[in-house]
N, C-alpha and C positions, 0 to 999 in steps of 0.2 A: 504493498500499498504506499503511496506516495503522500509527502507532508507537505503540501504547498505551503509557504510564505511570502512575505515581503521585504525587501530589505531596502531601507532608504540610507543614501550615503551622504553624507555632507564634508565636504570638504572647505574650509576656512581656518583663520589667522589663531592660532594657539591662544591668543589674547582673549577670547571670547568663550573659550572650552566650558569655564563654568557655565555661564547663561545658556549656551547651546544646551548643555546637560540638563538643566532645569526645564528647557521647554521641552525636552525629551520626556523625563518624567509626567510634566503636566500633563501632555499629550497622551501618555495611555503606555510608555515606553519602560520594561522593568529592566533593562538591561543595554550597554553598548560596548564597544571597542574602539578604542583612539591608538591611531597609529601616525607616526611622522610622515611627512608629506612634502615634496619637492615637485617641482615643474615650472610650466612657463605659461601664461595666459595674457589675458588682456590688462593685468596690471604688471608684466613686466616677469623675470625669471624667479622664482623661488626656490633655494637650497634647501636639503632637510640636513643639511651641514652647516649650518650658519653657528658662531661662537655664542657664546652664554650671554655676550652683550645685547646681542639682538634675538635672545631665544624667545621673548614673547611673541613677536613678529613673525615667527616662522610658521608654516602651515602644519596642519593635522588633518586627518582622514576619520571621520566619525562613523561609524556602522550601526546600525539597530536593525534587528530582524524582529517583524511583527507578523501575527495572523491574520491579521484584518490591515486589508489595503486603503481603507479610510485613514486608518490613526499614522500610517505611514506617510500616507499624501499630507496627512494635516501637520506631521512633524516638520516637514519639506518646506512647506507652504508658511509656515508661521515663521520658522526661523529663517527663510528669504527675506518676508516681509518686516521683520523687525531688525535684521543685522545687514543684509547685503546691500544697503545704499551707502554702509560708511565702511563697511568690511568688505574683504575680496571672500569670494566665497561661490558654490556651486553646490544643487543638489539632483541626484538623480534615483530614481527608483529602477529596483531589479526582482525579478520573479526569482524565487529561489526555492530549492526543495531541502527538509529538514531531513539529516540523518538519523539522528537520534533524538525523535521528539520528546521521549520521556525525559532530557535535558533542556526542552524548549519552553 
């Protein structure tokens, strides 16, 4: 039996990660994963290897898996509306399959 779910991915500045985590929890997310992120976009090149002086401005990737598609969309839309006018960021949604549903 397949166990379908939805993964919302948020790539943004580490500076606002605590605020984004609050949005995730307020919108129904019960857990998330945060990893360092680097790349190039409309605001220039961001390296994941920046020194500690500029660490707050480094990028992170936040992944949240939810059973409900609307909750996932709500998280992405809320984060974008609240923060992406003033901070760099992008969100996207993926369909995923849970391999260990008892841990989900």
